[in-house]
C-alpha positions as CSV (number, residue, x, y, z in Angstrom):
1,M,-10.2,3.2,-32.7
2,R,-9.0,5.3,-35.7
3,N,-5.7,6.1,-37.2
4,I,-3.9,9.3,-38.2
5,G,-1.1,7.8,-40.3
6,K,1.0,5.6,-38.1
7,Y,-0.6,6.9,-35.0
8,T,-3.7,5.2,-33.4
9,L,-6.3,6.8,-31.1
10,V,-7.1,4.0,-28.6
11,G,-10.3,4.7,-26.6
12,P,-12.1,2.7,-23.8
13,S,-13.6,0.4,-26.4
14,A,-12.3,-1.0,-29.7
15,D,-15.4,0.3,-31.4
16,D,-15.1,3.9,-30.2
17,D,-15.1,6.5,-33.0
18,W,-16.1,9.7,-31.2
19,T,-14.3,13.0,-30.9
20,P,-12.3,13.0,-27.7
21,E,-12.3,15.8,-25.1
22,Q,-8.8,14.8,-23.9
23,I,-5.9,12.9,-25.5
24,I,-3.1,11.3,-23.6
25,L,0.2,11.1,-25.5
26,D,2.0,7.8,-25.3
27,T,5.7,8.0,-24.6
28,N,6.7,7.2,-28.2
29,V,4.6,10.2,-29.4
30,L,6.2,12.6,-26.9
31,I,9.6,11.4,-28.0
32,D,8.7,12.2,-31.6
33,I,7.8,15.7,-30.5
34,R,11.1,16.1,-28.7
35,N,13.1,14.7,-31.6
36,F,11.4,17.1,-34.0
37,Y,11.9,20.1,-31.8
38,F,15.6,19.4,-31.1
39,G,16.4,17.8,-34.5
40,E,17.2,14.4,-33.1
41,G,16.5,11.0,-34.7
42,R,13.9,10.2,-37.2
43,V,10.5,11.9,-37.0
44,P,7.4,10.3,-38.7
45,A,6.0,12.5,-41.4
46,E,2.5,11.9,-39.9
47,L,3.5,14.0,-36.8
48,K,2.4,17.1,-38.6
49,D,-1.0,15.5,-39.4
50,L,-1.4,14.5,-35.8
51,L,-0.7,18.0,-34.5
52,L,-3.0,19.6,-37.1
53,E,-5.8,17.3,-35.9
54,F,-5.5,18.9,-32.4
55,P,-4.0,22.4,-32.8
56,Y,-4.1,25.2,-30.3
57,T,-6.6,28.0,-31.0
58,A,-6.6,31.5,-29.6
59,R,-10.1,31.1,-28.3
60,R,-9.6,27.9,-26.4
61,R,-8.1,24.4,-26.7
62,F,-10.9,22.2,-27.9
63,V,-9.1,19.0,-26.9
64,E,-6.9,18.9,-23.8
65,I,-3.6,17.2,-24.3
66,N,-1.9,15.3,-21.5
67,Y,1.8,14.5,-21.8
68,G,2.6,14.2,-18.1
69,W,2.5,10.4,-17.9
70,A,4.6,10.0,-21.0
71,T,7.2,12.4,-19.5
72,I,7.4,10.3,-16.3
73,E,7.9,7.1,-18.2
74,A,10.5,8.5,-20.6
75,S,12.5,10.1,-17.8
76,W,12.4,7.5,-15.1
77,V,15.5,5.4,-14.6
78,R,15.5,2.3,-12.4
79,G,17.7,2.5,-9.4
80,T,18.2,6.3,-9.7
81,G,14.8,7.8,-10.2
82,V,14.0,10.7,-12.5
83,D,16.5,11.9,-15.1
84,L,16.0,15.7,-14.7
85,V,18.0,16.5,-17.9
86,Q,15.9,14.2,-20.0
87,R,12.7,15.5,-18.3
88,R,13.6,19.1,-19.1
89,R,14.0,18.4,-22.8
90,L,10.7,16.4,-23.0
91,V,8.7,19.0,-21.1
92,Y,10.1,22.0,-22.9
93,A,9.5,20.5,-26.4
94,A,5.9,19.6,-25.5
95,E,5.3,23.1,-24.0
96,Q,6.4,24.7,-27.3
97,V,5.0,22.4,-29.9
98,L,1.5,21.7,-28.3
99,W,0.8,25.5,-28.2
100,W,1.3,26.0,-31.9
101,D,-1.8,26.9,-34.0
102,R,-2.4,25.6,-37.5
103,K,-0.3,28.3,-39.2
104,Q,2.6,27.7,-36.9
105,I,2.5,23.9,-37.3
106,I,2.5,24.2,-41.1
107,K,5.3,26.8,-41.0
108,Q,7.5,24.8,-38.7
109,F,7.2,21.7,-40.7
110,E,7.3,23.1,-44.2
111,E,9.2,26.3,-44.3
112,Y,12.3,25.7,-42.1
113,R,15.2,23.3,-42.7
114,R,16.7,23.6,-39.2
115,P,14.9,22.3,-36.1
116,P,12.8,24.8,-34.0
117,V,15.4,24.9,-31.2
118,A,17.8,26.6,-33.6
119,R,15.4,29.7,-33.5
120,D,14.8,29.5,-29.7
121,R,16.6,32.0,-27.5
122,K,14.9,30.8,-24.3
123,W,16.0,27.1,-24.3
124,G,19.5,27.7,-22.9
125,R,18.1,29.5,-19.8
126,V,15.6,26.8,-18.8
127,P,16.5,25.5,-15.3
128,L,16.2,21.9,-14.1
129,E,13.2,21.0,-12.0
130,N,13.5,20.0,-8.4
131,E,13.9,16.2,-8.0
132,A,11.8,16.3,-4.8
133,D,8.8,17.6,-6.7
134,Q,8.7,14.6,-9.2
135,P,6.0,11.9,-8.9
136,D,7.0,8.3,-8.3
137,P,5.4,6.1,-11.1
138,R,6.1,2.9,-9.2
139,I,3.0,3.5,-7.0
140,M,0.7,3.6,-10.1
141,L,2.4,0.7,-11.7
142,I,2.9,-1.8,-8.9
143,S,-0.4,-3.6,-9.4
144,H,0.5,-4.2,-13.1
145,Y,4.2,-4.9,-12.6
146,G,3.9,-7.4,-9.7
147,S,1.1,-9.4,-11.5
148,L,3.0,-9.4,-14.8
149,L,6.3,-10.5,-13.2
150,Y,4.5,-13.4,-11.5
151,L,2.8,-14.3,-14.8
152,L,6.2,-14.4,-16.5
153,S,7.6,-16.6,-13.8
154,L,4.7,-19.1,-14.5
155,E,5.4,-18.9,-18.3
156,K,9.1,-19.5,-17.6
157,Q,8.0,-22.8,-16.1
158,R,5.7,-23.7,-18.9
159,A,7.4,-27.0,-19.8
160,R,7.4,-28.2,-16.2
161,R,3.8,-27.2,-15.4
162,K,2.3,-28.5,-18.7
163,S,1.3,-31.9,-17.2
164,K,-0.6,-30.1,-14.4
165,G,-3.0,-28.4,-16.8
166,P,-4.1,-24.8,-17.4
167,L,-6.5,-24.6,-14.4
168,W,-3.6,-25.5,-12.0
169,A,-1.6,-22.6,-13.5
170,I,-4.6,-20.2,-13.2
171,Q,-5.0,-21.3,-9.5
172,Q,-1.3,-20.5,-8.8
173,Y,-1.7,-17.1,-10.3
174,I,-4.9,-16.2,-8.5
175,T,-3.6,-17.4,-5.2
176,W,-0.4,-15.3,-5.5
177,V,-2.1,-12.0,-6.6
178,T,-5.0,-12.4,-4.1
179,D,-3.3,-13.7,-1.0
180,V,0.4,-12.8,-1.3
181,F,0.4,-9.7,-3.4
182,G,-2.9,-8.5,-2.2
183,V,-3.9,-6.7,-5.5
184,R,-5.9,-8.0,-8.5
185,D,-5.4,-6.2,-11.8
186,S,-8.1,-6.8,-14.3
187,Y,-5.9,-6.3,-17.4
188,T,-3.2,-8.7,-16.2
189,L,-5.8,-11.2,-15.0
190,N,-7.2,-11.3,-18.5
191,L,-3.8,-11.6,-20.0
192,A,-3.1,-14.5,-17.6
193,T,-6.3,-16.2,-18.5
194,M,-5.6,-15.9,-22.2
195,L,-2.0,-17.1,-21.8
196,L,-2.5,-19.9,-19.4
197,A,-6.0,-21.2,-20.4
198,G,-6.7,-19.7,-23.8
199,D,-6.7,-21.3,-27.2
200,G,-3.7,-21.0,-29.5
201,E,-4.8,-17.7,-31.0
202,S,-5.3,-16.1,-27.6
203,Q,-2.0,-17.3,-26.3
204,N,-0.2,-16.0,-29.3
205,A,-1.9,-12.6,-28.9
206,V,-0.5,-12.3,-25.4
207,R,2.9,-13.5,-26.4
208,R,3.0,-10.7,-29.0
209,I,2.4,-8.2,-26.2
210,L,4.8,-9.7,-23.7
211,K,7.6,-10.4,-26.3
212,F,8.7,-13.1,-23.9
213,K,11.2,-15.9,-24.7
214,D,11.9,-19.0,-22.6
215,T,15.6,-17.9,-22.5
216,A,14.8,-14.6,-20.9
217,T,17.0,-13.7,-17.9
218,P,15.6,-12.4,-14.7
219,E,16.6,-8.9,-15.7
220,E,14.8,-9.2,-19.0
221,M,11.7,-10.6,-17.3
222,S,11.7,-7.6,-15.0
223,R,12.1,-5.2,-17.9
224,I,9.3,-6.8,-19.8
225,A,7.0,-6.6,-16.8
226,W,7.9,-2.9,-16.4
227,N,7.3,-2.0,-20.0
228,V,4.0,-3.9,-20.3
229,A,2.9,-2.3,-17.0
230,W,3.3,1.1,-18.6
231,D,1.3,-0.1,-21.7
232,I,-1.5,-1.2,-19.4
233,A,-1.4,2.0,-17.3
234,M,-1.5,4.2,-20.4
235,T,-4.3,2.2,-22.0
236,S,-6.4,2.1,-18.9
237,L,-6.2,5.9,-18.4
238,G,-8.6,6.3,-21.3
239,E,-11.4,4.3,-19.6
240,G,-10.4,5.6,-16.2
241,I,-11.0,9.2,-17.1
242,T,-13.8,8.6,-19.5
243,Y,-15.9,6.7,-16.9
244,G,-14.8,8.6,-13.8
245,L,-12.7,5.7,-12.3
246,L,-9.8,7.9,-11.2
247,S,-10.2,9.8,-8.0
248,G,-10.1,13.6,-8.4
249,A,-10.3,13.4,-12.2
250,R,-13.3,14.9,-14.0
251,K,-15.1,12.7,-16.5
252,K,-13.9,13.4,-20.1
253,K,-14.0,11.3,-23.3
254,T,-10.3,10.3,-23.4
255,V,-8.1,8.4,-25.8
256,L,-4.5,7.4,-25.8
257,V,-2.5,8.4,-28.9
258,T,0.2,5.9,-29.7
259,Y,2.0,4.1,-32.5
260,D,3.0,1.2,-30.3
261,A,1.0,-1.9,-31.2
262,D,0.7,-3.2,-27.6
263,P,-2.0,-0.7,-26.4
264,T,-4.0,-1.6,-29.5
265,L,-3.6,-5.3,-28.8
266,L,-4.6,-4.8,-25.2
267,R,-7.7,-2.9,-26.2
268,L,-8.7,-5.6,-28.7
269,G,-8.2,-8.3,-26.1
270,T,-10.1,-6.7,-23.2
271,E,-12.5,-3.8,-22.6
272,L,-14.5,-2.4,-19.7
273,K,-18.1,-3.6,-19.6
274,A,-19.5,-2.4,-16.3
275,V,-18.7,-0.1,-13.3
276,I,-20.2,-0.6,-9.8
277,D,-20.1,2.1,-7.2
278,T,-19.8,0.3,-3.8
279,G,-19.9,3.5,-1.7
280,N,-16.3,2.9,-0.7
281,G,-14.9,3.0,-4.2
282,V,-15.6,2.1,-7.8
283,M,-15.2,-1.5,-9.0
284,P,-14.7,-1.9,-12.7
285,F,-15.5,-5.1,-14.5
286,S,-13.9,-5.9,-17.9
287,R,-14.6,-8.5,-20.6
288,M,-12.0,-10.7,-22.2
289,R,-12.2,-11.3,-25.9
290,S,-10.8,-14.7,-26.3
291,S,-11.6,-18.4,-26.6
292,L,-10.7,-20.8,-23.8
293,K,-9.6,-24.4,-23.7
294,V,-11.1,-25.0,-20.3
295,S,-14.7,-24.9,-18.9
296,H,-15.9,-21.4,-18.3
297,T,-17.6,-22.6,-15.1
298,D,-14.4,-24.2,-13.8
299,L,-12.5,-21.0,-14.5
300,Q,-15.0,-18.8,-12.7
301,K,-14.9,-21.0,-9.6
302,I,-11.2,-20.1,-9.4
303,I,-11.4,-16.5,-10.3
304,D,-14.6,-15.3,-8.6
305,L,-14.4,-13.5,-5.3
306,D,-17.0,-13.7,-2.6
307,P,-18.9,-10.4,-2.8
308,L,-18.3,-9.7,0.9
309,D,-14.6,-10.4,0.5
310,A,-14.5,-8.1,-2.6
311,W,-16.1,-5.3,-0.5
312,R,-13.6,-5.8,2.3
313,R,-10.7,-5.6,-0.1
314,L,-11.9,-2.2,-1.3
315,S,-12.0,-1.0,2.3
316,R,-8.3,-1.8,3.1
317,D,-5.9,0.8,4.3
318,P,-4.0,2.0,1.2
319,A,-0.6,2.4,3.0
320,T,-0.8,-1.1,4.5
321,L,-1.8,-2.5,1.1
322,M,1.2,-0.8,-0.5
323,K,3.6,-2.3,2.0
324,Q,2.2,-5.7,1.4
325,A,2.4,-5.4,-2.4
326,A,6.0,-3.9,-2.3
327,R,7.2,-6.7,0.0
328,A,5.6,-9.4,-2.3
329,V,7.3,-7.9,-5.3
330,Q,10.7,-7.6,-3.5
331,D,10.4,-11.3,-2.5
332,L,9.5,-12.3,-6.0
333,E,12.3,-10.3,-7.6
334,S,14.7,-11.9,-5.1
335,E,13.4,-15.4,-5.8
336,L,13.8,-14.9,-9.5
337,G,17.2,-13.3,-9.2
338,V,16.4,-9.8,-10.5
339,P,19.6,-7.8,-9.9
340,V,18.1,-4.4,-9.3
341,S,14.7,-4.1,-7.6
342,F,12.1,-1.7,-9.0
343,Y,10.5,-1.7,-5.5
344,E,12.1,-1.0,-2.2
345,E,9.4,-1.1,0.5
346,E,10.9,1.7,2.5
347,E,11.2,4.0,-0.5
348,L,7.5,4.0,-1.4
349,S,5.1,6.5,0.0
350,L,1.5,7.4,-0.8
351,S,2.0,11.0,0.3
């Protein structure tokens, strides 16, 4: 990882220091770009340095810049879907700023007092996009969100489960994500292991990411799970694209650009160590960087899947699995008392 002022480039490994072929903008960076273009809010002085690191050139763009995921996160509203007005501002600002060359970047930041939109005659004529054309982020996030929400429900019961020991808590988590939810998420599994069975330092590292308090309401628990699910999704895109784990995406050295501390903490806590191609899909294996207060052997007995069972899980029908996961999340949200569900089974579609 390396820094450009307050911004951090988070790659597949904490030790990566190579020049990326693609950068993915985190939501906070895209919002900085929007704020600069429209003259809204505070804009970090380092934004100019970041843009100068990856300018557009007339010959070709040497580093591809992806702001699509950030746009989805920033414009999605629970219960109503995409905010098209917000999306228009985010997309338009990115489309202008990310196509500036070095001279334009310096000029826009150093020579003008008014924001760029004040000199833009096209902005007022830009139409809203069609709502039906917008992607549904809940499909990508469900494995993270469901696992995190269940983990938070266990943490909420910390005082009551303390006498049963950490392995009991790990067993509850594994049983739910494996048999009820039907989806195992390696990032959240590592967070669960660190929080439920790690030493004090590991537990505190996870709590810094979750920002969870024992007094959290069901609504706050749901919101925490949703926000951390986005952090995991954004962080994992770097390794997913770099190592060819995403279907239809060409392998490229990819990093996430962020000034949020959570992706950095996630990368420091876990990283991809191996990828196995089963023929039916790609199975990644990650390594957790933490110390445990339980026997590693006892922990593995709970976590490890039978190889045949693991292969069968990769062969499941995606639509059926999505229905199972959505129903499990709905039931969990209902049990916890979450007022507005992120997931309605009948609303989700893989098409």
